[in-house]
Backbone bond lengths (Angstrom), bond angles and torsions (degrees), N, CA, C in turn:
res aa  C-N    CA-C-N  psi(-1)  N-CA   C-N-CA  omega(-1)  CA-C   N-CA-C  phi
1 M - - - 1.468 - - 1.528 109.30 -
2 L 1.367 117.96 -37.22 1.436 119.03 179.87 1.484 112.29 -76.16
3 G 1.318 116.52 -29.61 1.449 121.78 -176.62 1.506 112.65 -61.55
4 A 1.324 118.52 -38.82 1.459 120.36 -178.26 1.520 112.35 -61.81
5 A 1.329 115.32 -44.44 1.445 118.71 178.26 1.546 110.74 -67.67
6 G 1.279 115.24 -41.15 1.498 116.87 -179.97 1.505 112.82 -65.43
7 A 1.355 116.02 -36.97 1.448 119.95 -177.42 1.530 112.06 -69.05
8 A 1.371 115.93 -26.29 1.440 118.93 -179.77 1.503 112.96 -77.13
9 L 1.344 117.24 -9.46 1.435 119.46 -179.01 1.516 110.44 -107.65
10 G 1.308 116.15 154.66 1.453 120.22 179.60 1.478 113.68 84.81
11 A 1.352 116.13 -0.88 1.465 118.60 -175.19 1.538 112.96 -96.44
12 G 1.318 117.37 -5.64 1.474 116.89 179.46 1.530 110.02 179.10
13 P 1.296 117.98 178.66 1.475 122.91 -173.73 1.530 112.19 -74.18
14 L 1.314 115.68 143.10 1.435 121.82 171.37 1.488 113.52 -79.04
15 L 1.335 113.54 -39.57 1.484 118.78 -171.82 1.509 113.26 -100.73
16 D 1.321 115.25 168.87 1.423 121.54 176.75 1.561 110.54 -92.66
17 T 1.332 115.22 38.63 1.482 120.94 177.56 1.505 105.98 -128.56
18 P 1.374 118.73 143.42 1.425 119.21 -178.07 1.488 115.43 -66.31
19 A 1.302 118.33 -20.72 1.468 120.02 -176.43 1.504 112.23 -74.65
20 A 1.313 118.26 -18.79 1.486 121.60 -170.92 1.580 109.68 -85.89
21 T 1.298 115.26 69.54 1.475 120.55 176.81 1.457 108.55 -104.82
22 A 1.341 117.68 164.41 1.483 121.44 176.88 1.466 114.35 -50.74
23 G 1.367 112.52 -44.33 1.466 116.71 -175.85 1.534 113.53 -66.06
24 D 1.359 117.51 -28.22 1.422 121.48 -177.75 1.520 111.81 -63.63
25 H 1.348 116.90 -31.02 1.460 119.14 -177.45 1.518 112.01 -92.51
26 G 1.327 118.76 -12.18 1.445 121.26 171.20 1.495 111.97 77.88
27 P 1.352 117.28 177.19 1.473 120.67 -176.46 1.507 114.62 -65.84
28 R 1.345 117.80 -23.40 1.454 120.83 -175.81 1.550 109.52 -65.07
29 H 1.288 116.37 -40.74 1.461 119.37 -175.00 1.525 113.90 -106.95
30 G 1.285 120.29 -15.32 1.454 121.79 164.96 1.487 117.48 75.75
31 G 1.357 118.59 13.40 1.451 118.81 170.18 1.542 112.54 97.27
32 G 1.340 113.32 -166.63 1.464 119.74 -172.78 1.536 112.97 -111.20
33 I 1.351 114.62 -149.47 1.459 119.63 -174.51 1.535 107.28 -119.13
34 N 1.306 117.40 141.82 1.428 120.25 178.05 1.494 112.34 -79.21
35 G 1.362 116.96 174.08 1.448 119.81 177.11 1.539 113.85 81.76
36 P 1.322 117.66 -167.41 1.469 119.50 -179.06 1.505 112.89 -58.29
37 T 1.297 115.72 147.28 1.479 117.63 -175.24 1.556 109.56 -66.71
38 F 1.285 112.13 130.02 1.519 122.10 -177.20 1.527 108.36 -64.81
39 R 1.294 116.18 -49.59 1.467 119.84 -175.51 1.535 111.15 -63.02
40 A 1.320 116.13 -37.29 1.446 120.57 -174.23 1.513 113.57 -73.60
41 G 1.317 121.08 -15.65 1.427 119.78 177.73 1.497 117.17 159.11
42 G 1.337 119.19 -10.32 1.465 120.29 177.48 1.503 110.27 -68.98
43 T 1.335 115.92 143.31 1.459 119.09 -179.18 1.510 110.33 -133.86
44 V 1.294 116.31 166.21 1.480 122.39 179.07 1.500 108.60 -101.26
45 D 1.365 115.80 170.61 1.440 123.09 178.68 1.504 110.75 -90.62
46 H 1.346 115.89 98.04 1.460 121.05 -177.16 1.539 110.28 -65.87
47 A 1.304 117.65 -36.81 1.455 119.33 -178.23 1.539 110.76 -65.75
48 A 1.277 116.62 -39.59 1.491 120.22 178.00 1.509 109.41 -69.31
49 N 1.345 118.83 -35.77 1.446 121.08 177.70 1.513 111.82 -68.85
50 G 1.309 117.60 -29.15 1.471 120.75 177.32 1.532 112.46 93.51
51 F 1.339 117.69 3.78 1.468 119.55 178.68 1.518 107.18 -156.24
52 D 1.331 115.71 154.58 1.461 124.23 -178.16 1.520 107.90 -126.85
53 P 1.350 119.17 121.27 1.442 119.48 -178.00 1.511 115.79 -58.38
54 T 1.321 116.99 -27.37 1.492 119.27 175.31 1.516 109.89 -65.21
55 Q 1.286 117.91 -38.17 1.497 118.61 176.62 1.494 112.33 -74.32
56 V 1.343 117.38 -34.51 1.465 122.25 179.21 1.540 110.40 -57.42
57 L 1.299 118.32 -34.47 1.432 124.06 -179.02 1.526 112.71 -50.02
58 R 1.325 118.09 -45.36 1.474 121.24 -172.10 1.535 110.33 -118.84
59 D 1.282 117.93 24.01 1.465 121.11 -179.61 1.506 111.72 -97.33
60 F 1.347 116.37 100.20 1.459 122.26 179.31 1.512 108.87 -108.46
61 D 1.356 116.93 128.20 1.464 121.40 -177.82 1.563 106.91 -105.26
62 Y 1.339 114.33 109.77 1.467 120.59 -179.20 1.539 112.90 -88.92
63 G 1.332 117.28 1.23 1.449 122.07 178.29 1.516 111.64 73.60
64 R 1.336 112.82 -174.98 1.489 120.20 175.69 1.517 107.43 -89.93
65 V 1.302 117.75 120.93 1.471 123.11 -168.88 1.497 110.16 -102.88
66 S 1.315 117.07 131.37 1.471 123.36 176.95 1.540 106.59 -148.44
67 V 1.320 114.06 -177.21 1.491 121.60 179.03 1.530 106.99 -117.10
68 S 1.353 115.47 125.93 1.458 120.14 179.79 1.527 110.08 -71.84
69 P 1.326 119.34 163.72 1.462 121.43 178.40 1.537 113.20 -56.79
70 E 1.343 115.88 -22.48 1.472 119.42 178.11 1.503 112.01 -87.15
71 G 1.305 117.44 1.41 1.466 120.43 178.68 1.546 114.20 88.78
72 R 1.293 117.96 10.80 1.448 118.90 -179.17 1.504 110.85 -96.52
73 T 1.401 115.82 153.59 1.430 120.52 177.30 1.516 107.06 -69.93
74 L 1.366 115.54 128.25 1.448 121.43 179.68 1.541 106.94 -116.13
75 R 1.359 114.91 130.37 1.455 121.81 177.39 1.497 107.65 -121.17
76 E 1.369 113.21 135.17 1.461 120.39 -178.14 1.516 110.18 -131.73
77 W 1.367 113.38 139.60 1.451 121.58 178.82 1.541 110.02 -132.06
78 D 1.324 116.38 155.68 1.436 123.21 167.58 1.529 107.83 -116.10
79 V 1.338 116.31 121.50 1.452 119.76 -178.44 1.517 106.79 -124.03
80 F 1.329 116.21 130.80 1.442 123.13 -175.01 1.566 111.50 -115.12
81 A 1.299 116.31 130.06 1.440 118.85 170.28 1.500 109.51 -85.29
82 T 1.299 115.42 128.39 1.478 119.47 179.53 1.516 110.78 -137.43
83 D 1.326 115.74 148.96 1.472 121.36 172.36 1.548 107.15 -91.98
84 R 1.318 117.67 126.25 1.451 121.13 -172.45 1.510 110.07 -146.54
85 T 1.314 116.75 134.20 1.443 121.96 175.46 1.545 108.96 -84.83
86 I 1.306 116.81 127.42 1.474 122.83 -176.04 1.499 108.12 -122.31
87 E 1.322 115.80 133.85 1.436 121.30 173.48 1.552 108.90 -80.61
88 V 1.326 116.46 102.37 1.462 121.32 -173.21 1.552 112.16 -89.68
89 A 1.322 116.52 -17.89 1.454 124.48 172.97 1.514 106.02 -153.07
90 P 1.311 116.93 160.45 1.465 119.01 -175.30 1.510 111.55 -53.74
91 G 1.363 116.66 115.93 1.444 122.76 179.19 1.507 114.58 81.67
92 V 1.328 120.30 -2.04 1.451 122.99 -177.13 1.540 107.43 -106.27
93 Q 1.340 114.64 111.29 1.525 121.23 -178.69 1.526 107.89 -98.56
94 F 1.320 114.11 129.73 1.478 122.07 -178.21 1.531 109.94 -114.26
95 P 1.312 119.23 120.69 1.458 121.23 179.17 1.526 110.21 -79.60
96 A 1.343 113.80 95.07 1.444 121.43 -171.54 1.535 111.35 -95.13
97 W 1.318 114.33 159.16 1.451 123.33 170.42 1.546 103.15 -114.47
98 T 1.312 116.77 128.73 1.466 118.13 -166.38 1.546 110.74 -136.06
99 F 1.373 113.44 160.80 1.428 123.25 164.18 1.542 107.96 -100.31
100 N 1.314 116.33 118.12 1.461 122.83 177.78 1.496 110.83 59.73
101 S 1.355 118.27 36.69 1.444 125.98 170.10 1.533 114.64 60.63
102 R 1.286 117.87 28.75 1.498 120.08 175.57 1.535 110.17 -145.42
103 I 1.318 115.41 162.12 1.443 123.72 175.22 1.536 106.37 -128.54
104 P 1.396 117.91 120.96 1.467 126.03 -6.70 1.525 109.89 -71.50
105 G 1.381 113.90 172.51 1.456 119.50 175.25 1.529 111.56 -65.88
106 P 1.358 117.08 176.21 1.469 119.11 -178.61 1.499 113.62 -58.76
107 T 1.322 116.42 147.24 1.464 122.16 174.53 1.509 108.02 -83.57
108 L 1.320 117.46 106.47 1.450 122.19 177.66 1.515 110.30 -86.47
109 R 1.331 115.56 131.87 1.428 120.09 -173.99 1.519 113.38 -133.74
110 C 1.311 117.32 139.20 1.479 121.54 -177.29 1.517 106.45 -153.82
111 R 1.376 114.21 -170.09 1.469 121.93 176.14 1.513 110.58 -121.33
112 Q 1.294 114.90 148.30 1.461 118.91 178.54 1.544 110.97 -51.86
113 G 1.353 116.47 132.94 1.431 121.55 -179.89 1.522 115.18 93.04
114 D 1.360 116.69 -11.89 1.453 119.03 177.92 1.550 110.04 -66.68
115 L 1.304 115.97 151.61 1.465 120.58 173.27 1.550 107.30 -93.62
116 L 1.295 115.50 127.91 1.477 122.25 -173.45 1.487 112.11 -114.54
117 R 1.345 114.32 136.69 1.486 118.47 172.64 1.531 107.06 -131.85
118 V 1.337 114.37 115.11 1.457 120.53 -179.95 1.510 108.94 -112.21
119 R 1.330 115.24 106.82 1.495 119.07 178.86 1.521 108.72 -85.12
120 F 1.316 114.58 113.28 1.469 120.82 -178.33 1.498 109.42 -100.71
121 V 1.342 116.43 123.68 1.460 122.39 -179.90 1.554 108.39 -115.29
122 N 1.279 117.58 121.23 1.483 120.39 -176.55 1.554 108.47 -93.49
123 N 1.346 114.77 97.34 1.422 121.59 174.10 1.505 113.71 -98.34
124 S 1.354 113.89 14.02 1.453 119.84 178.27 1.538 109.66 -88.53
125 A 1.322 116.54 165.97 1.452 121.08 176.37 1.528 109.93 -85.21
126 H 1.391 116.73 3.72 1.459 120.14 -174.30 1.545 108.38 -125.42
127 P 1.326 118.52 154.57 1.456 121.89 176.31 1.529 111.16 -71.98
128 H 1.330 118.23 140.28 1.449 121.68 -178.42 1.525 109.70 -145.06
129 T 1.335 115.70 170.93 1.451 123.81 169.15 1.527 107.99 -141.91
130 M 1.330 116.37 175.25 1.472 123.35 162.89 1.487 108.07 -118.90
131 H 1.300 116.01 117.99 1.444 122.48 175.81 1.536 108.24 -110.38
132 F 1.351 116.25 118.29 1.474 120.80 179.98 1.488 109.90 -99.69
133 H 1.356 115.02 136.73 1.465 120.73 169.50 1.503 105.96 -77.48
134 G 1.346 115.01 144.73 1.473 120.70 -175.53 1.491 109.66 136.52
135 I 1.360 116.96 -164.89 1.434 123.31 179.95 1.527 108.72 -111.74
136 H 1.318 117.07 125.97 1.444 121.87 -177.89 1.530 110.58 -165.17
137 P 1.360 118.06 164.64 1.479 119.53 177.12 1.532 113.00 -64.26
138 A 1.287 115.85 155.78 1.469 122.15 -176.15 1.529 111.90 -62.98
139 E 1.339 117.15 -33.26 1.461 119.72 -174.99 1.507 113.23 -69.87
140 V 1.329 118.86 -12.10 1.474 120.99 175.99 1.512 111.58 -116.85
141 D 1.347 116.58 26.47 1.473 120.76 -177.02 1.522 110.59 -80.49
142 G 1.288 118.07 -12.66 1.481 119.09 175.84 1.504 114.64 69.51
143 V 1.316 118.96 37.27 1.440 123.32 176.85 1.542 108.83 -121.33
144 P 1.339 117.28 153.73 1.492 118.50 -179.94 1.512 110.94 -61.77
145 M 1.326 115.06 147.09 1.414 124.04 171.94 1.532 115.55 69.68
146 V 1.352 116.35 11.78 1.467 120.58 174.89 1.512 107.63 -131.18
147 G 1.333 116.10 129.07 1.445 119.23 -178.05 1.512 111.90 60.18
148 R 1.301 119.25 -133.31 1.428 122.45 179.45 1.539 112.42 -66.77
149 G 1.309 116.44 -28.79 1.460 122.48 177.21 1.516 111.13 70.30
150 V 1.332 113.42 -142.10 1.457 122.02 -175.01 1.534 110.54 -70.83
151 I 1.368 115.49 136.79 1.422 122.72 176.68 1.553 108.72 -97.64
152 S 1.287 119.99 106.85 1.478 122.13 -175.53 1.522 111.25 -73.83
153 P 1.356 116.73 161.68 1.429 119.76 176.89 1.521 112.70 -51.97
154 G 1.323 117.80 132.43 1.467 122.30 -179.75 1.519 113.72 87.94
155 E 1.298 119.40 -7.64 1.444 122.48 -179.54 1.538 111.71 -100.17
156 S 1.325 115.82 168.22 1.449 121.26 178.46 1.515 109.10 -143.23
157 F 1.345 116.09 162.08 1.447 122.77 177.99 1.559 107.86 -157.39
158 T 1.323 115.54 142.65 1.449 120.61 177.40 1.545 110.63 -104.02
159 Y 1.348 117.24 116.04 1.426 122.23 175.39 1.516 108.28 -83.98
160 T 1.324 116.95 121.98 1.468 121.84 -177.72 1.511 107.72 -122.79
161 F 1.322 115.55 124.21 1.490 120.24 -179.85 1.502 109.32 -163.64
162 E 1.322 115.08 169.57 1.457 122.99 178.79 1.514 111.35 -92.25
163 A 1.277 119.22 143.67 1.460 123.95 -177.89 1.508 109.91 -76.99
164 E 1.319 116.99 104.75 1.447 123.42 178.56 1.543 109.87 -154.14
165 P 1.324 116.15 144.40 1.432 131.78 -13.05 1.532 110.30 -87.24
166 F 1.316 119.39 172.51 1.434 118.24 177.78 1.522 109.37 -66.95
167 G 1.311 116.92 149.60 1.438 120.60 179.28 1.543 110.46 147.03
168 L 1.306 112.39 -172.98 1.488 120.49 178.85 1.508 108.75 -99.47
169 H 1.322 116.57 122.41 1.450 122.22 -176.62 1.523 108.33 -129.19
170 L 1.335 116.38 -175.21 1.440 123.28 178.46 1.494 109.58 -144.60
171 Y 1.310 116.05 167.38 1.457 121.10 169.42 1.509 108.95 -135.96
172 H 1.337 116.48 156.49 1.452 120.09 178.34 1.505 109.77 -164.08
173 C 1.295 117.36 164.21 1.437 123.12 174.85 1.506 108.11 -66.22
174 H 1.369 114.98 147.78 1.527 117.69 179.64 1.522 110.90 -129.03
175 V 1.345 115.97 34.93 1.453 120.89 178.24 1.517 109.69 -100.96
176 G 1.340 117.53 139.79 1.430 121.63 179.16 1.529 113.25 -77.59
177 P 1.323 116.45 153.57 1.469 126.34 -9.35 1.506 112.23 -66.55
178 L 1.360 116.37 117.61 1.444 122.02 -168.52 1.533 111.69 -61.93
179 A 1.309 115.60 -39.44 1.469 118.50 -179.57 1.536 111.42 -57.88
180 E 1.339 118.14 -41.94 1.432 119.80 179.59 1.488 113.32 -69.18
181 H 1.315 118.64 -40.20 1.472 120.94 178.89 1.505 110.50 -62.55
182 I 1.339 119.28 -38.55 1.421 121.97 177.34 1.534 110.59 -70.41
183 A 1.309 114.70 -51.06 1.476 120.73 -177.70 1.533 113.15 -59.18
184 R 1.325 117.01 -27.72 1.459 120.02 177.55 1.509 114.00 -74.85
185 G 1.328 117.78 -14.37 1.467 121.35 176.62 1.471 117.85 124.86
186 M 1.331 120.98 9.84 1.467 121.36 -172.69 1.503 111.39 -91.54
187 Y 1.354 116.81 75.80 1.482 121.53 178.70 1.506 106.59 -155.58
188 G 1.339 114.83 161.02 1.411 121.60 177.03 1.538 111.33 -166.40
189 T 1.310 118.33 173.31 1.455 123.62 -176.27 1.551 109.43 -98.65
190 F 1.338 112.89 146.16 1.494 120.64 -175.17 1.550 103.59 -136.93
191 I 1.361 116.17 106.89 1.421 120.01 -178.47 1.539 112.12 -106.76
192 I 1.299 116.59 130.28 1.490 121.17 174.69 1.545 106.51 -116.24
193 D 1.337 114.82 110.78 1.465 121.16 179.95 1.531 109.75 -69.85
194 P 1.361 115.83 150.43 1.475 118.71 176.49 1.547 109.26 -71.35
195 P 1.298 115.66 167.34 1.475 119.84 -179.46 1.514 112.84 -53.44
196 Q 1.321 116.36 -40.70 1.459 121.41 177.08 1.528 106.98 -107.89
197 D 1.350 117.67 135.66 1.418 120.71 -175.29 1.528 112.75 -58.37
198 R 1.359 116.20 147.43 1.423 120.57 168.55 1.511 109.35 -68.06
199 P 1.297 119.29 164.61 1.489 120.23 178.81 1.537 111.53 -56.81
200 P 1.315 118.73 146.99 1.436 120.80 179.80 1.563 111.57 -55.90
201 A 1.331 116.33 142.06 1.455 119.75 -176.73 1.555 108.71 -160.66
202 D 1.286 115.99 162.80 1.421 123.10 167.62 1.535 106.02 -82.25
203 E 1.296 118.53 108.18 1.461 122.58 -170.54 1.498 111.75 -100.32
204 L 1.349 115.48 136.18 1.463 122.30 -174.93 1.544 106.30 -134.19
205 V 1.338 114.59 145.59 1.457 122.81 172.90 1.541 108.19 -108.70
206 M 1.334 116.90 129.41 1.440 122.28 175.38 1.529 109.36 -130.20
207 V 1.355 114.60 111.88 1.475 119.20 178.06 1.502 106.79 -107.07
208 M 1.314 116.02 120.86 1.434 125.40 -179.22 1.557 109.14 -90.17
209 H 1.317 115.05 131.36 1.463 118.01 -178.47 1.556 109.74 -159.60
210 G 1.324 115.02 -174.54 1.453 119.27 178.14 1.491 114.19 -147.14
211 Y 1.357 117.89 175.93 1.467 122.15 178.24 1.515 109.39 -129.75
212 N 1.365 115.02 119.35 1.437 120.43 172.37 1.515 108.48 -90.90
213 T 1.304 117.10 84.74 1.467 121.81 -169.41 1.526 112.65 -77.39
214 T 1.310 116.69 -10.97 1.472 119.37 175.35 1.514 111.99 -91.55
215 F 1.381 117.79 -9.11 1.459 125.44 176.79 1.523 111.46 55.46
216 D 1.356 114.70 37.72 1.526 115.97 176.88 1.540 110.18 -105.83
217 G 1.340 116.28 -1.62 1.471 118.02 177.25 1.528 112.08 69.95
218 E 1.338 117.84 17.17 1.478 120.35 -171.90 1.516 111.47 -112.83
219 G 1.291 118.96 19.65 1.482 122.78 -178.70 1.515 110.28 136.00
220 N 1.307 113.09 -173.43 1.473 118.99 -175.54 1.566 108.95 -122.57
221 Q 1.273 116.44 144.12 1.469 123.21 174.55 1.512 111.32 -92.31
222 L 1.331 117.28 -21.64 1.450 122.43 -179.11 1.494 110.02 -140.19
223 Y 1.359 116.58 146.31 1.455 123.97 176.90 1.480 107.99 -126.96
224 A 1.331 115.80 148.37 1.467 118.92 -174.05 1.519 112.49 -153.85
225 V 1.318 114.44 167.99 1.454 125.38 164.64 1.510 107.93 -122.57
226 N 1.336 115.35 124.66 1.470 123.05 176.03 1.534 112.42 60.65
227 G 1.366 116.13 39.53 1.422 119.60 163.76 1.530 117.11 108.41
228 I 1.315 118.12 -44.04 1.463 119.57 -170.38 1.522 111.32 -125.30
229 P 1.323 118.84 119.58 1.464 120.11 177.66 1.555 114.06 -55.73
230 F 1.293 117.99 142.81 1.439 125.51 176.45 1.533 114.51 65.02
231 H 1.346 119.26 6.97 1.458 120.55 -173.32 1.517 111.24 -55.88
232 Y 1.364 114.71 -46.15 1.509 116.60 -173.85 1.519 112.02 -81.94
233 M 1.304 118.63 1.70 1.455 122.03 162.18 1.488 111.17 -74.83
234 H 1.349 116.20 -43.33 1.452 122.38 179.11 1.565 110.45 -76.09
235 E 1.308 117.37 -39.47 1.452 122.14 -179.80 1.528 109.04 -126.25
236 P 1.352 118.25 84.86 1.436 120.39 -178.18 1.512 113.22 -55.87
237 V 1.305 115.15 152.23 1.459 122.30 176.96 1.524 109.19 -74.45
238 R 1.340 117.85 115.15 1.432 120.19 -175.19 1.544 110.06 -87.95
239 V 1.346 116.27 125.23 1.467 122.28 178.50 1.548 107.60 -135.02
240 R 1.329 117.00 164.84 1.451 121.63 -179.91 1.482 113.14 -103.40
241 R 1.325 115.21 142.57 1.478 120.79 -179.71 1.525 109.37 -61.07
242 G 1.327 116.44 132.86 1.447 122.60 176.47 1.515 116.45 84.00
243 E 1.340 116.54 -14.58 1.457 120.05 -177.87 1.551 109.91 -82.74
244 L 1.309 114.25 140.47 1.480 118.21 176.59 1.531 110.50 -65.88
245 V 1.305 115.75 125.19 1.438 121.78 176.03 1.556 108.77 -113.80
246 R 1.313 114.17 126.80 1.443 120.20 -175.73 1.547 108.76 -114.02
247 I 1.290 119.36 117.76 1.472 124.71 -176.16 1.504 107.95 -107.90
248 Y 1.349 115.83 119.07 1.476 122.05 171.79 1.541 105.53 -89.75
249 L 1.334 114.96 101.95 1.465 121.84 -173.65 1.519 110.24 -102.49
250 V 1.322 117.38 124.72 1.469 123.37 -175.00 1.540 108.65 -130.75
251 N 1.319 116.70 132.22 1.458 121.04 177.97 1.528 111.41 -105.17
252 T 1.327 118.17 111.64 1.461 121.37 176.58 1.520 111.52 -114.94
253 L 1.330 118.31 19.66 1.468 122.29 -173.48 1.492 111.34 -66.31
254 E 1.327 115.07 125.66 1.488 121.59 177.45 1.543 108.94 -102.51
255 Y 1.329 115.09 157.20 1.482 124.94 177.80 1.547 114.09 70.40
256 D 1.281 120.10 3.50 1.476 123.71 171.31 1.507 106.05 -132.38
257 P 1.351 119.01 141.66 1.447 119.79 -172.29 1.497 114.25 -75.09
258 I 1.337 119.97 -29.13 1.486 121.77 -176.82 1.533 108.74 -140.25
259 N 1.337 114.43 162.14 1.426 123.51 171.73 1.526 107.73 -139.07
260 S 1.305 118.36 173.20 1.439 119.90 -178.61 1.527 112.15 -155.48
261 F 1.276 116.32 165.03 1.433 123.49 178.16 1.535 109.83 -136.03
262 H 1.347 115.46 125.28 1.443 119.81 -179.14 1.519 108.67 -129.52
263 L 1.324 116.51 134.30 1.464 122.66 -177.74 1.532 107.98 -114.51
264 H 1.308 117.46 125.88 1.470 122.06 179.52 1.556 111.32 -77.69
265 G 1.343 114.47 145.06 1.420 121.48 166.04 1.536 115.03 67.50
266 N 1.280 120.25 8.83 1.447 124.90 -176.49 1.546 111.59 -151.76
267 F 1.283 116.68 161.57 1.487 123.13 170.37 1.497 110.13 -121.42
268 F 1.349 115.68 153.61 1.475 119.67 177.58 1.511 112.40 -132.07
269 D 1.306 116.07 154.36 1.479 120.33 170.73 1.536 107.27 -80.03
270 Y 1.325 116.65 138.32 1.443 121.09 -174.75 1.544 109.07 -121.52
271 Y 1.364 111.73 130.56 1.507 120.73 -178.92 1.528 107.67 -116.99
272 P 1.304 121.21 96.71 1.470 121.29 -176.74 1.551 109.32 -60.60
273 T 1.306 116.63 127.13 1.457 125.98 179.32 1.517 113.05 63.04
274 G 1.290 118.72 -6.14 1.454 121.93 178.87 1.505 115.95 67.16
275 T 1.328 117.01 15.85 1.447 120.66 -173.95 1.556 112.78 -92.77
276 R 1.326 116.03 3.36 1.474 121.00 173.43 1.509 106.61 -131.23
277 L 1.311 116.17 156.96 1.472 122.70 -176.97 1.521 111.58 -97.41
278 T 1.317 116.48 0.73 1.472 120.68 179.15 1.538 108.05 -113.74
279 P 1.324 118.16 128.63 1.478 119.52 -178.83 1.518 112.21 -63.95
280 A 1.343 114.57 150.33 1.439 120.42 178.57 1.508 112.62 -89.40
281 E 1.346 115.09 -25.07 1.473 118.20 -179.89 1.539 110.87 -161.06
282 F 1.305 113.93 163.91 1.479 123.50 175.40 1.522 106.10 -118.30
283 T 1.329 117.41 111.53 1.462 119.14 -165.83 1.519 109.73 -152.88
284 D 1.341 115.59 177.02 1.449 119.66 172.85 1.532 113.06 -121.05
285 T 1.358 114.72 1.28 1.486 120.92 -177.08 1.520 109.10 -144.46
286 V 1.338 118.34 135.53 1.433 122.92 170.96 1.549 107.84 -130.99
287 V 1.321 115.25 147.39 1.447 123.53 -179.18 1.547 107.62 -117.05
288 L 1.379 116.24 130.59 1.458 120.11 -172.09 1.508 109.48 -133.70
289 G 1.345 116.10 136.48 1.430 121.68 170.68 1.549 107.55 -85.12
290 Q 1.333 115.30 169.59 1.485 116.80 179.67 1.525 112.36 -59.49
291 G 1.306 114.51 134.31 1.465 120.99 -177.27 1.489 115.67 86.16
292 Q 1.352 117.34 -11.53 1.443 119.05 175.60 1.545 108.23 -80.97
293 R 1.327 114.05 153.73 1.467 119.66 -177.55 1.500 107.36 -158.51
294 G 1.357 115.16 166.94 1.444 119.81 -179.88 1.504 110.31 -171.15
295 I 1.358 117.17 165.79 1.396 122.18 -178.02 1.546 108.68 -106.21
296 C 1.287 115.78 129.64 1.499 123.29 176.93 1.503 109.32 -107.28
297 E 1.335 119.49 126.47 1.439 124.01 177.29 1.553 109.05 -118.24
298 V 1.307 116.14 125.44 1.448 121.34 -176.56 1.509 111.69 -143.18
299 R 1.332 117.79 147.11 1.440 123.20 167.83 1.547 106.83 -118.70
300 F 1.333 116.40 128.00 1.442 119.68 179.44 1.522 110.40 -88.63
301 P 1.332 120.42 113.30 1.472 119.61 -177.32 1.518 114.68 -81.98
302 H 1.346 118.24 -13.02 1.442 120.84 -175.73 1.528 111.48 -123.67
303 L 1.306 116.23 151.02 1.475 119.61 174.64 1.533 111.02 -76.65
304 G 1.299 115.06 162.26 1.473 118.94 175.63 1.506 112.21 126.42
305 R 1.348 113.18 -174.28 1.457 121.75 177.73 1.526 109.35 -102.54
306 Y 1.374 114.34 131.04 1.455 121.40 -178.76 1.545 108.22 -125.40
307 M 1.319 116.20 119.54 1.445 119.93 -179.03 1.515 112.80 -72.00
308 F 1.327 115.13 147.51 1.495 119.30 166.82 1.516 105.89 -134.06
309 H 1.330 115.01 149.78 1.456 121.00 -174.75 1.531 111.83 -171.79
310 A 1.341 114.24 167.69 1.480 118.24 168.67 1.523 108.48 -65.39
311 H 1.327 116.14 138.15 1.457 116.22 176.56 1.540 108.91 -91.80
312 K 1.295 112.23 51.33 1.476 125.50 167.40 1.477 105.84 -138.36
313 T 1.314 117.12 114.56 1.459 122.26 -167.42 1.524 112.30 -57.31
314 E 1.315 115.80 -38.76 1.494 118.63 -179.77 1.489 111.83 -59.56
315 F 1.367 118.53 -45.72 1.436 121.85 -178.94 1.545 110.43 -62.60
316 A 1.322 115.42 -43.97 1.453 120.38 -178.42 1.545 110.45 -64.39
317 D 1.326 116.04 -43.23 1.422 119.93 -177.89 1.523 113.23 -67.70
318 L 1.303 116.56 -22.04 1.466 122.30 178.92 1.511 114.17 -102.99
319 G 1.362 116.28 19.54 1.473 117.70 170.07 1.494 118.39 129.39
320 W 1.353 117.60 -19.71 1.499 118.69 -173.44 1.501 107.78 -93.10
321 M 1.381 113.99 78.55 1.464 120.29 173.54 1.521 109.95 -161.93
322 G 1.309 117.57 156.58 1.471 123.32 179.17 1.483 110.60 -166.94
323 F 1.372 115.35 -172.54 1.433 122.38 179.38 1.550 110.55 -130.77
324 F 1.338 114.72 146.77 1.437 122.96 160.20 1.528 107.19 -92.90
325 E 1.319 117.34 135.34 1.451 121.76 173.17 1.496 107.05 -109.82
326 V 1.327 117.97 109.31 1.478 124.14 -176.26 1.526 108.81 -94.02
327 T 1.325 116.82 121.84 1.465 122.94 179.95 1.494 111.13 -129.15
328 D 1.311 117.73 166.14 1.469 121.62 173.22 1.501 111.33 -81.38
């Protein structure tokens, strides 16, 4: 299963530039992708994958909502671990481990103080957990040897906790080897809204990550936002001129120490972790370590296409780039 993905890499250039040869990226990254250039126009089969990164952008899962006997808002979700082969580049099949059969997993959303119940069912052939960033009791931390601990194949467990603090968080599997479980695709976004709503905006989720398609743990051959490299080059993110755009930006990149987000032709207010309502800076570039995240708020004053990408050329050249399409 691993050999097919590995064989598809290192056989030719990923980009439509002569410099992007296997040798240019060296042994750490193992080269590019054979066949038609992905960046120039080749696409994957989103229907076969079971998810579309354009839909992932604005897909918020608020769960099943009810009122507890104590009068609190109760939100419940069912999340399934599944092993799924995903076409991450034209003709390149990646044996992923997923939450709800997609990369990234569903964006779970609630409000500070809500009571949350996340029923996790392990339909994978591998042991997994769900570890949520935030404040909660140790027994629901989703790590081995604490509380329920590891959820074995065929088993299930319900994580019950209160939504605290408000902000932008994430969840991921916490079973060793941890790097492999994350790199295979077991991560997602977890948003806790403040008690009072933020100003109305066109809200987007962008999860930055990569694919180590050679499975050597020595780097990534592809980089992406919301599952598929170069997707937003082929299908730009459509926004309206003058409208507030709020980007929930999360970095789950494994095997590289840092990642970054750069927006062309515009500046944004940046709220680290989203746990404060006052921005920390007004900028066009942020740098994030793994697990770091923040909210970017921007209004586009001009029409046209504006590129966004990692401000590290290698990551951008291997898939982490796209466009905003600003219209009236």
